[in-house]
C-alpha positions in Angstrom: 3.1 7.4 -141.0 2.9 8.2 -144.6 4.5 9.9 -147.3 5.6 13.5 -147.6 8.8 13.1 -149.5 9.9 14.2 -152.9 9.1 18.1 -152.0 9.4 18.9 -156.0 6.1 16.6 -156.9 3.5 19.4 -157.8 0.0 19.3 -156.5 -2.2 17.4 -158.9 -5.7 15.7 -158.7 -5.7 12.2 -157.0 -6.7 9.5 -159.4 -9.8 7.5 -160.1 -9.2 4.1 -158.4 -12.0 2.3 -160.5 -10.0 2.6 -163.7 -6.5 1.3 -164.7 -3.5 3.2 -163.9 -5.1 4.6 -160.6 -4.1 4.5 -157.0 -5.5 0.9 -156.9 -3.0 -0.3 -159.1 -3.5 -2.3 -162.5 -6.2 -4.8 -162.0 -6.6 -4.0 -158.5 -9.2 -1.3 -157.7 -9.7 0.3 -154.3 -13.2 0.5 -152.8 -15.6 2.9 -153.4 -16.0 5.3 -150.5 -19.9 5.9 -151.9 -20.7 2.4 -150.2 -19.1 3.4 -146.7 -22.3 4.8 -145.0 -24.2 1.4 -145.5 -21.3 -0.5 -144.5 -20.8 1.5 -141.4 -24.5 0.6 -140.6 -23.9 -2.9 -141.0 -20.8 -2.8 -138.9 -22.7 -1.0 -135.9 -25.4 -3.6 -136.4 -22.8 -6.5 -135.8 -21.0 -4.6 -133.1 -17.9 -4.7 -134.9 -16.4 -1.9 -133.1 -13.3 -1.4 -130.7 -15.6 -2.2 -127.6 -17.4 -4.9 -129.2 -14.2 -6.8 -130.5 -12.5 -6.4 -127.3 -15.4 -8.1 -125.5 -15.5 -10.9 -127.9 -11.7 -11.7 -128.1 -10.9 -10.8 -124.7 -7.8 -9.0 -123.6 -5.3 -11.4 -124.5 -6.2 -11.9 -128.2 -7.0 -8.2 -128.5 -3.4 -7.3 -127.5 -2.0 -9.8 -129.8 -3.7 -8.3 -132.6 -1.5 -5.0 -132.0 1.6 -7.2 -132.4 0.4 -8.7 -135.5 -0.2 -12.0 -133.9 -3.6 -13.6 -135.2 -3.8 -17.2 -133.6 -5.5 -16.1 -130.3 -8.2 -14.3 -132.2 -8.5 -17.1 -134.6 -9.3 -19.4 -131.9 -11.9 -16.9 -130.2 -14.0 -16.4 -133.5 -14.8 -20.2 -134.2 -18.5 -19.9 -133.5 -19.9 -18.2 -136.7 -21.7 -15.1 -135.2 -21.9 -12.3 -137.5 -19.3 -10.3 -135.4 -16.9 -13.4 -135.3 -17.3 -13.5 -139.3 -16.6 -9.8 -139.6 -13.6 -10.1 -137.3 -12.2 -12.9 -139.4 -13.2 -11.3 -142.6 -11.7 -7.7 -141.8 -9.4 -7.9 -139.0 -7.7 -11.6 -139.5 -7.9 -11.1 -143.7 -9.3 -14.8 -143.8 -12.0 -16.1 -146.3 -15.4 -16.5 -144.9 -18.1 -18.7 -146.2 -20.6 -16.6 -148.3 -23.8 -17.7 -146.1 -21.8 -16.4 -143.0 -20.8 -13.0 -144.8 -24.5 -12.3 -145.9 -25.9 -12.9 -142.4 -23.2 -10.5 -141.2 -23.8 -8.0 -143.8 -27.6 -7.9 -144.0 -29.7 -8.7 -146.7 -28.2 -7.3 -149.8 -24.9 -6.3 -148.3 -22.5 -8.7 -149.8 -23.5 -7.9 -153.2 -23.3 -4.0 -152.6 -20.0 -4.4 -151.0 -18.6 -6.8 -153.6 -19.8 -4.4 -156.4 -18.1 -1.4 -154.9 -14.8 -3.2 -154.3 -14.7 -3.7 -150.4 -15.0 -7.7 -150.8 -14.1 -10.3 -153.3 -15.9 -13.3 -154.1 -13.8 -16.5 -154.3 -15.8 -19.7 -155.0 -18.0 -20.3 -152.0 -16.2 -18.0 -150.0 -15.6 -14.1 -149.8 -12.5 -12.1 -148.9 -12.0 -8.6 -147.8 -9.8 -6.3 -150.2 -8.8 -4.0 -147.4 -8.1 -4.2 -143.5 -11.0 -2.6 -141.7 -10.0 -2.0 -138.2 -12.2 -0.6 -135.1 -10.8 2.2 -133.6 -12.1 4.0 -130.3 -12.5 7.6 -131.5 -12.7 10.8 -129.6 -15.5 11.1 -127.1 -16.5 7.4 -127.3 -17.0 7.6 -131.2 -16.9 4.5 -133.2 -14.5 4.7 -136.0 -12.7 2.4 -138.3 -9.2 2.8 -140.2 -8.8 1.5 -143.5 -5.4 0.2 -144.8 -4.0 -2.1 -147.0 -4.1 -5.9 -146.0 -1.8 -7.3 -143.4 -0.8 -3.4 -142.9 -2.8 -2.5 -140.1 0.4 -3.0 -137.8 3.8 -4.3 -138.8 4.8 -2.5 -141.7 5.7 -4.0 -145.0 6.3 -7.1 -143.3 2.7 -7.9 -144.1 2.7 -7.3 -147.9 2.3 -11.0 -148.5 -1.5 -10.5 -147.7 -1.8 -7.8 -150.2 -1.3 -9.0 -153.7 -0.7 -6.9 -156.4 0.0 -3.8 -154.4 3.8 -2.3 -155.0 5.7 -2.7 -151.6 6.8 1.1 -152.1 3.0 2.4 -151.9 1.7 0.6 -149.0 -0.7 2.5 -146.9 -0.5 1.2 -143.0 -3.1 1.6 -140.6 -3.2 2.8 -137.3 -0.2 1.8 -135.0 1.7 2.9 -131.7 3.0 6.0 -133.7 -0.4 7.2 -134.9 -2.0 6.8 -131.6 0.9 8.5 -129.7 0.7 11.7 -132.0 -3.1 11.6 -131.8 -2.7 11.7 -127.9 0.0 14.5 -128.3 -2.3 17.0 -130.4 -3.8 20.1 -129.0 -7.4 19.4 -129.3 -8.8 23.1 -129.1 -11.4 24.3 -131.2 -9.7 25.7 -134.5 -10.8 26.8 -138.2 -8.0 24.9 -140.0 -5.9 21.7 -139.7 -3.2 20.4 -142.0 -2.5 16.5 -141.9 1.0 16.3 -143.8 1.6 12.9 -144.8 -2.1 11.6 -143.9 -1.4 7.9 -144.8 -4.8 6.1 -143.8 -6.5 9.5 -142.3 -5.9 8.9 -138.8 -5.0 12.5 -137.8 -7.3 13.8 -140.3 -10.3 11.9 -138.5 -9.4 13.4 -135.1 -9.1 16.8 -136.5 -12.4 16.5 -137.8 -13.6 17.1 -134.6 -12.5 20.1 -133.6 -11.6 21.9 -137.0 -13.9 23.7 -139.3 -11.6 22.9 -142.3 -9.2 19.8 -142.5 -6.8 19.6 -145.1 -4.8 16.3 -145.8 -1.8 15.7 -148.0 0.3 12.8 -149.1 2.9 12.1 -151.8 1.1 8.5 -152.3 -2.1 9.0 -154.2 -3.1 5.6 -152.7 -2.8 6.8 -149.1 -5.1 9.9 -150.2 -7.8 7.2 -151.0 -7.2 5.3 -148.2 -7.7 8.7 -145.8 -11.1 9.0 -148.0 -12.1 5.5 -147.0 -11.3 6.0 -143.4 -13.0 9.4 -142.9 -16.1 8.2 -145.1 -16.5 4.9 -143.1 -16.2 6.9 -139.9 -19.1 9.1 -140.6 -16.8 12.1 -140.8 -16.8 14.9 -143.6 -14.4 14.4 -146.5 -11.1 16.6 -146.0 -9.6 18.7 -148.6 -7.2 15.9 -150.1 -4.0 17.1 -152.0 -1.4 15.2 -153.5 2.3 16.2 -152.9 5.5 16.3 -150.8 6.3 18.5 -147.6 4.3 21.8 -148.0 4.3 21.9 -151.7 0.4 21.3 -151.9 -0.3 24.0 -149.6 1.9 27.0 -150.9 1.3 30.4 -149.4 -1.7 29.0 -147.1 -1.6 28.9 -143.0 -3.2 26.8 -140.6 -4.1 27.0 -136.9 -2.7 23.3 -136.4 -0.2 21.2 -138.6 0.2 17.6 -137.2 2.4 15.1 -139.0 3.4 11.5 -138.6 6.1 11.9 -141.4 8.4 9.2 -143.1 11.0 9.9 -140.4 13.0 6.8 -140.9 16.6 7.6 -141.7 17.7 4.8 -144.5 20.2 4.9 -147.0 17.6 4.3 -149.8 14.1 5.7 -149.9 12.3 1.9 -150.2 9.0 2.7 -148.8 6.8 6.0 -149.2 5.2 5.7 -146.0 8.3 5.5 -143.8 11.4 6.7 -146.0 11.5 10.4 -146.7 13.8 10.2 -149.6 16.1 12.5 -148.1 19.6 12.4 -146.7 19.8 11.5 -143.0 17.2 13.6 -141.0 16.9 16.2 -143.4 13.2 15.6 -144.0 12.4 16.1 -140.4 14.4 19.2 -140.3 12.8 20.7 -143.4 9.3 20.2 -142.2 10.4 22.0 -138.9 12.2 24.9 -140.7 9.2 25.3 -143.1 6.6 24.9 -140.5 6.7 28.4 -139.5 5.6 29.8 -142.9 2.2 27.9 -142.7 1.1 28.8 -139.3 -1.2 31.2 -138.1 -0.3 33.3 -135.3 -0.6 31.1 -132.1 -0.6 28.1 -134.3 0.8 24.9 -133.5 2.9 22.2 -135.3 3.1 18.8 -133.8 5.3 15.9 -135.2 6.9 12.8 -134.8 10.5 12.8 -135.8 14.0 10.9 -135.8 17.0 12.6 -135.4 20.8 11.6 -135.8 23.3 11.3 -132.8 26.6 12.3 -134.4 29.9 12.2 -133.0 30.9 15.6 -131.3 27.4 17.0 -131.6 24.6 17.3 -128.7 21.4 16.0 -130.2 19.6 19.0 -128.4 22.0 21.5 -130.4 21.2 19.7 -133.6 17.4 19.6 -133.3 17.3 23.0 -132.0 19.2 24.5 -134.8 16.2 23.4 -137.0 13.7 25.7 -135.4 12.7 28.6 -137.1 12.5 32.2 -135.7 9.7 33.3 -133.4 8.3 29.9 -132.5 8.4 28.2 -129.0 9.2 24.9 -129.1 9.2 21.8 -126.8 11.4 19.0 -127.9 11.0 15.4 -126.2 13.6 12.8 -127.1 12.0 9.4 -125.9 14.3 6.6 -126.8 17.7 6.3 -128.3 18.8 3.3 -130.4 22.2 2.4 -131.6 22.9 2.0 -135.2 22.7 -1.7 -135.4 19.2 -1.9 -133.2 18.0 0.7 -135.8 18.8 -1.2 -139.1 17.5 -4.3 -137.5 14.3 -2.6 -136.6 13.6 -1.4 -139.9 15.0 -4.5 -141.9 12.2 -6.1 -140.0 9.6 -3.7 -140.7 10.3 -4.1 -144.3 10.2 -7.9 -144.1 13.7 -8.3 -145.0 14.7 -10.7 -142.3 12.2 -13.2 -144.3 14.3 -12.9 -147.5 17.4 -14.3 -148.7 20.1 -14.2 -146.1 22.7 -12.7 -148.4 20.4 -10.1 -149.3 19.4 -9.3 -145.9 23.1 -9.0 -144.7 24.0 -6.6 -148.0 21.2 -4.3 -146.9 22.1 -4.4 -143.3 25.9 -3.7 -144.4 24.6 -0.8 -146.5 22.8 0.6 -143.7 25.8 0.6 -141.2 28.3 1.9 -144.1 25.9 4.9 -144.3 25.9 5.6 -140.5 29.7 5.1 -140.5 30.3 7.6 -143.2 28.0 10.1 -141.5 29.5 9.6 -138.4 26.2 8.5 -136.6 26.5 6.5 -133.5 22.8 6.5 -132.5 19.2 7.7 -133.5 16.7 9.3 -131.2 12.8 9.2 -131.4 10.8 11.5 -129.9 8.2 14.4 -130.9 8.6 18.1 -131.6 6.1 20.6 -130.7 6.2 24.3 -132.2 4.1 27.2 -131.5 4.3 30.5 -133.5 4.4 33.0 -130.9 6.1 35.4 -132.4 8.6 36.2 -129.4 11.9 37.9 -129.9 13.2 35.5 -127.4 11.5 32.0 -128.0 11.0 29.7 -125.3 13.0 26.4 -126.4 13.3 23.1 -124.3 15.0 20.1 -125.5 14.8 17.3 -123.1 15.2 13.5 -122.8 12.3 11.6 -120.9 12.0 8.0 -121.6 9.6 7.6 -118.7 6.0 6.9 -118.7 3.5 9.6 -119.7 -0.3 10.3 -119.4 -2.2 10.1 -122.5 -3.9 11.9 -123.9 -1.1 14.6 -123.4 -2.7 17.1 -125.6 -4.3 19.3 -122.8 -0.7 19.1 -121.0 1.0 20.4 -124.0 -1.3 23.2 -124.4 -1.0 24.1 -120.7 3.0 23.8 -121.1 3.0 26.7 -123.8 0.6 28.7 -121.8 3.3 28.7 -118.9 5.8 29.8 -121.1 3.9 32.7 -122.0 3.2 33.5 -118.3 7.0 33.1 -117.3 8.3 35.2 -120.3 5.8 38.1 -119.4 6.8 38.1 -115.5 10.0 39.2 -114.2 11.0 38.5 -110.7 9.0 41.1 -109.2 5.8 40.3 -111.0 6.4 36.7 -110.3 6.3 37.6 -106.4 3.1 39.8 -106.8 1.4 36.6 -108.7 -0.5 34.0 -106.9 -0.5 30.3 -107.5 -2.1 26.9 -106.8 -0.6 23.5 -106.5 -1.5 21.3 -109.3 -3.9 18.5 -108.8 -2.3 14.9 -107.9 1.1 16.2 -106.6 2.4 14.4 -103.8 5.4 15.2 -101.3 8.0 12.4 -100.8 10.7 12.8 -98.0 13.6 10.6 -98.5 16.2 9.9 -95.8 17.7 7.3 -93.4 14.9 5.5 -91.3 14.9 7.4 -87.9 16.7 10.6 -89.1 15.3 13.8 -87.8 15.3 15.5 -91.1 15.1 14.1 -94.7 18.2 14.4 -96.9 15.8 15.7 -99.6 12.1 16.4 -100.5 10.5 15.2 -103.8 7.4 16.6 -105.4 5.8 14.2 -107.7 2.8 14.6 -110.0 0.7 11.9 -111.4 -0.5 13.9 -114.2 0.9 14.9 -117.7 4.6 14.1 -117.8 4.6 12.4 -114.4 7.5 14.7 -113.3 9.3 14.4 -110.2 11.7 17.1 -108.9 13.7 17.8 -105.4 13.1 20.8 -103.8 14.7 22.3 -100.5 12.7 23.3 -97.2 11.6 26.7 -99.0 10.3 25.3 -102.1 8.3 22.5 -100.3 6.8 24.9 -97.9 6.1 27.2 -100.5 4.4 24.7 -102.8 2.4 23.3 -99.8 0.6 26.5 -99.2 0.0 27.9 -102.6 -3.8 27.7 -102.8 -4.4 30.8 -104.8 -5.2 33.1 -102.0 -1.6 34.8 -101.1 0.7 36.4 -103.4 4.1 34.5 -103.7 6.0 37.2 -102.2 3.9 37.3 -98.9 4.4 33.4 -98.7 8.0 33.9 -98.9 8.1 36.5 -96.4 6.3 34.3 -94.0 8.4 31.5 -94.6 11.6 33.7 -94.0 9.9 34.5 -90.6 9.3 31.0 -90.1 13.1 30.2 -90.5 14.5 33.0 -89.3 16.0 33.9 -92.7 16.8 37.4 -94.3 13.6 38.0 -96.2 15.3 40.1 -98.8 17.6 37.5 -99.5 15.2 34.6 -99.6 13.1 37.0 -101.8 16.1 37.3 -104.2 16.7 33.5 -104.5 13.3 32.2 -104.4 11.9 33.4 -108.0 14.3 30.9 -109.9 12.9 27.8 -108.0 9.0 29.1 -108.4 9.9 29.5 -112.2 11.2 25.7 -112.3 8.2 24.6 -110.4 5.7 26.5 -112.8 7.5 25.5 -116.0 7.3 22.0 -114.9 3.7 22.1 -113.9 3.8 21.8 -110.2 2.4 25.2 -109.6 -0.4 27.0 -112.0 -0.5 30.6 -112.1 -3.9 32.3 -111.0 -5.3 34.2 -113.9 -7.6 37.0 -113.1 
């Protein structure tokens, strides 16, 4: 999550981080990306990778790092090996002995990285100036995400580790939201991708593997430099980096894919660029959705994470679907809802306010609740929104609540979902009955009823893939799905079931298409294409 706020902010070149007044801040230059290729080679030589760190630390200590807990990892890195030294230096932000750093970083590495601003010598020890976190990339690639010290996870609460940085301009590393969006994203080969609010560059890094051209924007100039560091250290080509809010930096441009983990936090005051949009309520997410169609090519996707308000007398589905631009299919999924107190506490902790003066904490908490009460907000929804510019006169729009576990990566399933909408839109009932279908892989049938009963009370189809849905079906639906192997047209299957059940085939043909549509939409049945 990073900055896309301040839509009036014009596009301008990013500053030079090695001069005063630049993104690094006075007296605190950011590292030089020119040293990244050499550093990458040294990190690989020491096996400072996601797999290497997992093997060294073990599952318990590795998982604790994702919760910003470092004690287990400190206990696991007391041996002084090159990998242990790098884990302490870059992951745990500990000072390490000069001799150990020289060994871990090769012959002249220490001096090279100190001169380039990646390391800082402190007497007989050396410290990292940024957090460098191994990240398992696409197709087994070894990547590294660069962020502010203490901010790989845990938000602004880690600012104590990053002296000299304005809290408002923090750049976070990869967290749960980043990986969720990366897993949701449709990874088809495309000509152009826009990463709007790039932050440390996670989404731009993924996009570099399947796009000819990647543009990354952010309202925070420091974030653009961190994105440059992330991609350089991971061996990816530098994207087209542009400073500015919302779509201002890319006026009149269109993309095949837009991804955004925006500053969606609904707060009474925009304190942190990486999380607070600086607009009232959920207006930033609304504007991002509304403007997206103007920047999508035909068939292009916009995928983003969002928060939205639950207000008195309004269904959240109506609120969010009202944001949608014309001519776009949409799939909106609400994954969680928090009450206003939970929400305020979550982001007060994220900002480190729980460590501050209790009176100041109470004032901020009260201001948050007062703002929600004034706007009649009784809850906040968390979820994701995917749009596709289809140009349809009657777009397919689904808004649903799904708090259950899903399969990641979900991107292929998302693409299939929109493909199924095209199919259903193009097939009336007669065409549907003329089509052929196959049962999706990993679908099982469950029969639910009292023990010993002759017939089940109901039958459930359950999928282990994608959204991992389950749906009730009647005898006809279960029988239809069970014989769908792509060889017979749907109408012929319905006629056979009618004969078997001694039902009127005309009546059964009339009522079955609705069930077929549901099973196709939810992914239990796949149309056979010629």
